[in-house]
PASEBA-1860 file (N, C-alpha, C; in nm, 3 decimals):
! residues 166
1> MKILVVSL> -9.930/5.493/-8.163/-9.944/5.637/-8.150/-10.011/5.697/-8.273 ~ -9.970/5.651/-8.390/-10.025/5.701/-8.514/-10.176/5.670/-8.522 ~ -10.215/5.553/-8.477/-10.356/5.514/-8.478/-10.436/5.603/-8.384 ~ -10.380/5.635/-8.270/-10.447/5.722/-8.173/-10.471/5.861/-8.232 ~ -10.372/5.917/-8.299/-10.385/6.049/-8.360/-10.492/6.046/-8.469 ~ -10.491/5.944/-8.554/-10.590/5.931/-8.660/-10.729/5.916/-8.599 ~ -10.741/5.838/-8.492/-10.870/5.819/-8.426/-10.921/5.950/-8.368 ~ -10.835/6.024/-8.302/-10.876/6.152/-8.244/-10.917/6.252/-8.352
9> LSIVFLFS> -10.843/6.256/-8.461/-10.880/6.345/-8.571/-11.014/6.305/-8.631 ~ -11.039/6.176/-8.642/-11.167/6.128/-8.695/-11.282/6.171/-8.606 ~ -11.262/6.162/-8.474/-11.366/6.204/-8.380/-11.392/6.354/-8.392 ~ -11.287/6.434/-8.402/-11.303/6.579/-8.417/-11.380/6.611/-8.544 ~ -11.344/6.546/-8.656/-11.415/6.572/-8.781/-11.559/6.524/-8.774 ~ -11.584/6.413/-8.706/-11.719/6.361/-8.692/-11.806/6.461/-8.617 ~ -11.754/6.515/-8.505/-11.830/6.616/-8.431/-11.846/6.743/-8.513 ~ -11.743/6.781/-8.586/-11.752/6.900/-8.670/-11.860/6.883/-8.775
17> DADLNKVR> -11.865/6.766/-8.838/-11.968/6.739/-8.939/-12.107/6.739/-8.877 ~ -12.120/6.680/-8.758/-12.251/6.677/-8.691/-12.296/6.819/-8.657 ~ -12.205/6.901/-8.606/-12.238/7.040/-8.574/-12.276/7.116/-8.700 ~ -12.198/7.099/-8.804/-12.226/7.167/-8.930/-12.362/7.123/-8.985 ~ -12.391/6.995/-8.977/-12.520/6.945/-9.027/-12.636/7.000/-8.945 ~ -12.614/7.022/-8.815/-12.718/7.081/-8.730/-12.749/7.223/-8.778 ~ -12.646/7.298/-8.809/-12.666/7.435/-8.858/-12.730/7.433/-8.996 ~ -12.682/7.345/-9.083/-12.741/7.334/-9.217/-12.890/7.304/-9.210
25> AQFPNIAS> -12.929/7.219/-9.117/-13.070/7.181/-9.106/-13.158/7.299/-9.068 ~ -13.105/7.392/-8.990/-13.183/7.507/-8.946/-13.174/7.627/-9.040 ~ -13.069/7.633/-9.118/-13.049/7.745/-9.209/-13.147/7.736/-9.324 ~ -13.211/7.840/-9.366/-13.204/7.980/-9.325/-13.315/8.021/-9.228 ~ -13.368/7.926/-9.153/-13.482/7.953/-9.065/-13.439/7.986/-8.922 ~ -13.348/8.076/-8.908/-13.300/8.119/-8.777/-13.407/8.211/-8.717 ~ -13.443/8.187/-8.592/-13.556/8.256/-8.532/-13.518/8.365/-8.431 ~ -13.390/8.376/-8.397/-13.354/8.476/-8.297/-13.204/8.505/-8.301
33> EEQADAFI> -13.168/8.616/-8.241/-13.027/8.650/-8.229/-12.955/8.545/-8.143 ~ -13.024/8.496/-8.041/-12.966/8.396/-7.952/-12.937/8.265/-8.026 ~ -13.029/8.227/-8.113/-13.007/8.105/-8.192/-12.887/8.123/-8.286 ~ -12.877/8.238/-8.349/-12.762/8.266/-8.436/-12.633/8.262/-8.356 ~ -12.633/8.323/-8.238/-12.514/8.321/-8.153/-12.479/8.178/-8.111 ~ -12.580/8.096/-8.082/-12.555/7.956/-8.043/-12.489/7.880/-8.158 ~ -12.535/7.904/-8.279/-12.475/7.836/-8.395/-12.333/7.885/-8.421 ~ -12.310/8.014/-8.400/-12.173/8.067/-8.413/-12.082/7.998/-8.312
41> AILKNNNT> -12.129/7.983/-8.190/-12.050/7.917/-8.085/-12.021/7.771/-8.121 ~ -12.119/7.703/-8.178/-12.101/7.563/-8.219/-11.992/7.551/-8.326 ~ -11.989/7.647/-8.418/-11.900/7.637/-8.535/-11.766/7.707/-8.518 ~ -11.747/7.783/-8.412/-11.629/7.869/-8.403/-11.496/7.794/-8.407 ~ -11.493/7.669/-8.367/-11.367/7.592/-8.371/-11.352/7.508/-8.496 ~ -11.447/7.518/-8.586/-11.443/7.445/-8.712/-11.387/7.538/-8.818 ~ -11.273/7.502/-8.876/-11.206/7.591/-8.972/-11.237/7.562/-9.118 ~ -11.341/7.484/-9.144/-11.376/7.457/-9.283/-11.440/7.581/-9.346
49> AEAKGYIA> -11.435/7.586/-9.477/-11.499/7.697/-9.548/-11.648/7.699/-9.517 ~ -11.709/7.582/-9.508/-11.853/7.575/-9.483/-11.887/7.634/-9.347 ~ -11.813/7.599/-9.244/-11.839/7.654/-9.110/-11.822/7.805/-9.111 ~ -11.716/7.853/-9.175/-11.693/7.997/-9.182/-11.806/8.067/-9.258 ~ -11.856/8.003/-9.362/-11.967/8.060/-9.438/-12.094/8.070/-9.357 ~ -12.122/7.967/-9.278/-12.241/7.972/-9.194/-12.226/8.070/-9.079 ~ -12.107/8.087/-9.028/-12.084/8.190/-8.927/-12.114/8.328/-8.987 ~ -12.067/8.350/-9.108/-12.097/8.476/-9.177/-12.248/8.493/-9.194
57> AMNFMKSR> -12.316/8.387/-9.236/-12.461/8.394/-9.254/-12.532/8.424/-9.122 ~ -12.483/8.367/-9.013/-12.544/8.394/-8.882/-12.529/8.541/-8.845 ~ -12.415/8.602/-8.881/-12.398/8.745/-8.856/-12.495/8.827/-8.939 ~ -12.514/8.790/-9.065/-12.615/8.857/-9.146/-12.752/8.846/-9.079 ~ -12.785/8.726/-9.036/-12.918/8.700/-8.982/-12.940/8.769/-8.848 ~ -12.834/8.787/-8.772/-12.848/8.858/-8.645/-12.900/9.000/-8.666 ~ -12.868/9.058/-8.780/-12.914/9.194/-8.806/-13.066/9.202/-8.816 ~ -13.132/9.091/-8.842/-13.279/9.089/-8.847/-13.342/9.111/-8.709
65> FVSFPFTK> -13.271/9.073/-8.606/-13.332/9.064/-8.474/-13.294/9.177/-8.378 ~ -13.210/9.267/-8.425/-13.175/9.381/-8.341/-13.249/9.504/-8.392 ~ -13.278/9.596/-8.303/-13.357/9.711/-8.345/-13.273/9.836/-8.372 ~ -13.157/9.845/-8.311/-13.073/9.962/-8.327/-13.006/9.960/-8.466 ~ -13.029/10.062/-8.550/-12.977/10.062/-8.687/-12.826/10.043/-8.699 ~ -12.750/10.102/-8.608/-12.604/10.087/-8.617/-12.560/9.945/-8.586 ~ -12.632/9.877/-8.499/-12.602/9.737/-8.469/-12.639/9.650/-8.589 ~ -12.751/9.679/-8.653/-12.790/9.607/-8.776/-12.678/9.619/-8.880
73> LKYFKIGK> -12.633/9.743/-8.900/-12.528/9.768/-9.000/-12.398/9.698/-8.962 ~ -12.366/9.697/-8.833/-12.245/9.629/-8.787/-12.249/9.480/-8.821 ~ -12.361/9.413/-8.791/-12.373/9.271/-8.821/-12.369/9.246/-8.972 ~ -12.434/9.334/-9.048/-12.431/9.322/-9.193/-12.287/9.328/-9.245 ~ -12.211/9.428/-9.200/-12.074/9.445/-9.247/-11.985/9.327/-9.207 ~ -12.003/9.277/-9.086/-11.925/9.160/-9.042/-11.957/9.040/-9.131 ~ -12.086/9.013/-9.151/-12.126/8.899/-9.234/-12.077/8.911/-9.377 ~ -12.090/9.028/-9.433/-12.046/9.052/-9.571/-11.896/9.026/-9.586
81> KQLDEVID> -11.818/9.084/-9.495/-11.673/9.067/-9.502/-11.634/8.920/-9.487 ~ -11.693/8.853/-9.390/-11.660/8.712/-9.367/-11.698/8.626/-9.487 ~ -11.819/8.644/-9.539/-11.865/8.559/-9.649/-11.786/8.585/-9.776 ~ -11.761/8.709/-9.808/-11.683/8.739/-9.929/-11.541/8.684/-9.918 ~ -11.484/8.688/-9.799/-11.350/8.633/-9.778/-11.348/8.481/-9.799 ~ -11.449/8.413/-9.747/-11.458/8.268/-9.764/-11.472/8.234/-9.912 ~ -11.554/8.309/-9.983/-11.575/8.281/-10.126/-11.452/8.317/-10.207 ~ -11.383/8.424/-10.172/-11.259/8.459/-10.241/-11.156/8.346/-10.229
89> NNPANIEM> -11.155/8.280/-10.112/-11.061/8.169/-10.090/-11.112/8.035/-10.142 ~ -11.241/8.026/-10.173/-11.304/7.901/-10.219/-11.406/7.933/-10.328 ~ -11.361/7.987/-10.442/-11.455/8.039/-10.542/-11.546/7.934/-10.606 ~ -11.509/7.808/-10.602/-11.592/7.705/-10.665/-11.683/7.634/-10.565 ~ -11.685/7.678/-10.440/-11.766/7.612/-10.337/-11.913/7.646/-10.357 ~ -11.990/7.549/-10.401/-12.132/7.566/-10.432/-12.211/7.610/-10.309 ~ -12.180/7.550/-10.195/-12.255/7.582/-10.074/-12.234/7.726/-10.030 ~ -12.113/7.777/-10.044/-12.088/7.916/-10.006/-12.159/8.011/-10.103
97> RYIRYLMQ> -12.161/7.973/-10.229/-12.231/8.056/-10.328/-12.381/8.056/-10.300 ~ -12.434/7.943/-10.255/-12.575/7.932/-10.217/-12.606/8.026/-10.100 ~ -12.521/8.027/-10.000/-12.543/8.116/-9.886/-12.542/8.262/-9.932 ~ -12.441/8.297/-10.013/-12.434/8.437/-10.057/-12.553/8.472/-10.146 ~ -12.594/8.379/-10.232/-12.710/8.404/-10.317/-12.833/8.436/-10.231 ~ -12.860/8.353/-10.130/-12.976/8.378/-10.044/-12.963/8.512/-9.971 ~ -12.846/8.541/-9.920/-12.827/8.666/-9.847/-12.848/8.785/-9.940 ~ -12.787/8.780/-10.058/-12.797/8.895/-10.148/-12.938/8.913/-10.204
105> KEIPQFLG> -13.011/8.805/-10.222/-13.148/8.816/-10.272/-13.242/8.875/-10.166 ~ -13.212/8.852/-10.039/-13.302/8.895/-9.932/-13.262/9.027/-9.867 ~ -13.141/9.072/-9.888/-13.094/9.196/-9.827/-13.155/9.316/-9.901 ~ -13.199/9.418/-9.827/-13.257/9.536/-9.892/-13.162/9.598/-9.995 ~ -13.220/9.646/-10.104/-13.144/9.704/-10.214/-13.052/9.819/-10.171 ~ -13.098/9.901/-10.078/-13.020/10.019/-10.042/-12.885/9.986/-9.980 ~ -12.865/9.861/-9.936/-12.736/9.824/-9.879/-12.631/9.796/-9.987 ~ -12.675/9.782/-10.110/-12.581/9.770/-10.221/-12.500/9.641/-10.225
113> YHENINED> -12.555/9.534/-10.176/-12.482/9.406/-10.175/-12.558/9.306/-10.263 ~ -12.552/9.330/-10.393/-12.627/9.246/-10.486/-12.548/9.211/-10.612 ~ -12.421/9.245/-10.614/-12.343/9.233/-10.737/-12.311/9.089/-10.778 ~ -12.330/8.991/-10.691/-12.292/8.854/-10.724/-12.410/8.760/-10.746 ~ -12.531/8.811/-10.746/-12.650/8.726/-10.755/-12.647/8.640/-10.881 ~ -12.628/8.701/-10.996/-12.631/8.625/-11.122/-12.514/8.528/-11.132 ~ -12.397/8.573/-11.092/-12.278/8.487/-11.093/-12.297/8.365/-11.003 ~ -12.347/8.387/-10.883/-12.369/8.277/-10.789/-12.477/8.182/-10.839
121> FKLILNGI> -12.585/8.239/-10.893/-12.695/8.158/-10.945/-12.645/8.064/-11.055 ~ -12.568/8.119/-11.148/-12.515/8.037/-11.259/-12.419/7.930/-11.210 ~ -12.333/7.966/-11.116/-12.238/7.869/-11.062/-12.312/7.755/-10.992 ~ -12.416/7.790/-10.917/-12.496/7.687/-10.848/-12.564/7.598/-10.951 ~ -12.629/7.657/-11.048/-12.699/7.578/-11.150/-12.605/7.485/-11.225 ~ -12.488/7.534/-11.259/-12.393/7.455/-11.337/-12.315/7.353/-11.255 ~ -12.310/7.371/-11.123/-12.225/7.283/-11.045/-12.292/7.196/-10.942 ~ -12.418/7.218/-10.915/-12.481/7.146/-10.804/-12.496/6.997/-10.831
129> ESSDLERS> -12.530/6.961/-10.954/-12.548/6.818/-10.984/-12.419/6.739/-10.966 ~ -12.307/6.795/-11.003/-12.180/6.723/-10.994/-12.109/6.743/-10.860 ~ -12.165/6.827/-10.773/-12.101/6.851/-10.644/-12.112/6.726/-10.556 ~ -12.026/6.718/-10.456/-12.026/6.601/-10.368/-12.120/6.618/-10.249 ~ -12.207/6.718/-10.252/-12.306/6.736/-10.147/-12.409/6.623/-10.155 ~ -12.468/6.590/-10.040/-12.570/6.485/-10.038/-12.692/6.530/-10.118 ~ -12.756/6.435/-10.184/-12.871/6.464/-10.269/-12.980/6.537/-10.189 ~ -13.008/6.492/-10.067/-13.113/6.555/-9.987/-13.079/6.702/-9.957
137> FKIKMLGN> -12.951/6.732/-9.937/-12.912/6.870/-9.911/-12.922/6.953/-10.039 ~ -12.889/6.894/-10.152/-12.904/6.966/-10.278/-13.050/7.005/-10.300 ~ -13.140/6.913/-10.270/-13.283/6.940/-10.286/-13.326/7.050/-10.189 ~ -13.275/7.046/-10.067/-13.306/7.151/-9.969/-13.255/7.287/-10.018 ~ -13.133/7.290/-10.070/-13.076/7.415/-10.120/-13.166/7.473/-10.229 ~ -13.201/7.390/-10.326/-13.284/7.439/-10.436/-13.422/7.482/-10.386 ~ -13.475/7.408/-10.289/-13.604/7.446/-10.230/-13.596/7.582/-10.162 ~ -13.489/7.606/-10.089/-13.471/7.736/-10.024/-13.455/7.847/-10.127
145> MLMVSNLT> -13.386/7.817/-10.234/-13.369/7.918/-10.340/-13.504/7.949/-10.405 ~ -13.591/7.849/-10.417/-13.722/7.870/-10.476/-13.813/7.955/-10.387 ~ -13.782/7.964/-10.259/-13.865/8.042/-10.167/-13.826/8.190/-10.162 ~ -13.720/8.227/-10.232/-13.679/8.367/-10.235/-13.792/8.449/-10.297 ~ -13.823/8.560/-10.235/-13.942/8.636/-10.274/-13.933/8.703/-10.411 ~ -13.818/8.736/-10.459/-13.809/8.812/-10.583/-13.744/8.734/-10.698 ~ -13.779/8.606/-10.710/-13.729/8.526/-10.822/-13.800/8.566/-10.951 ~ -13.725/8.564/-11.059/-13.789/8.582/-11.188/-13.852/8.449/-11.228
153> SEEENELT> -13.944/8.451/-11.321/-14.007/8.327/-11.365/-13.904/8.235/-11.432 ~ -13.806/8.293/-11.499/-13.700/8.214/-11.561/-13.616/8.142/-11.455 ~ -13.579/8.215/-11.349/-13.503/8.154/-11.240/-13.583/8.042/-11.174 ~ -13.710/8.068/-11.150/-13.797/7.968/-11.089/-13.805/7.843/-11.175 ~ -13.821/7.861/-11.305/-13.827/7.746/-11.397/-13.697/7.667/-11.397 ~ -13.584/7.736/-11.399/-13.455/7.667/-11.399/-13.433/7.588/-11.270 ~ -13.468/7.648/-11.157/-13.452/7.580/-11.029/-13.546/7.460/-11.018 ~ -13.669/7.477/-11.061/-13.766/7.368/-11.056/-13.722/7.252/-11.143
161> KLNQNL> -13.676/7.281/-11.264/-13.629/7.177/-11.355/-13.507/7.103/-11.296 ~ -13.413/7.178/-11.242/-13.295/7.117/-11.182/-13.334/7.031/-11.062 ~ -13.425/7.080/-10.981/-13.471/7.006/-10.863/-13.535/6.874/-10.904 ~ -13.610/6.874/-11.012/-13.674/6.752/-11.060/-13.574/6.652/-11.115 ~ -13.460/6.701/-11.164/-13.359/6.615/-11.223/-13.267/6.549/-11.120 ~ -13.269/6.599/-10.996/-13.179/6.543/-10.894/-13.224/6.405/-10.849
END
């Protein structure tokens, strides 16, 4: 009986990891509200911090694809609340900080959600090499960070140097 339970849990985690990796592979290149909703549906039964963080990111991204301003604001507020809650509960999680960094760098200034950019950037720089994330994903993360439109030359240099050292 014990072996059966362990086997079933292993299968659940295996599917959860596969689903999470599918979302990671597409993030941040979500092309539609429907795609974001599909990823939310894939991750909704996964209770890891990472799954919750990507669900929050999908809510942020859904605001790109709707035209009604109040709906945009609704998705923004949902994503912000979810992501900040995940990070409050997992403050050292590099991947969650990466998601928030990308969101805060790309969100319009007037929304006032930019207070953690420097903190997240420093935490990512200081912790990514020693994190247990796969090397290929670390390179992807840094590559996505390098594509942010408003990087300073100092940030770009730091990210490029770190990417070369991985």
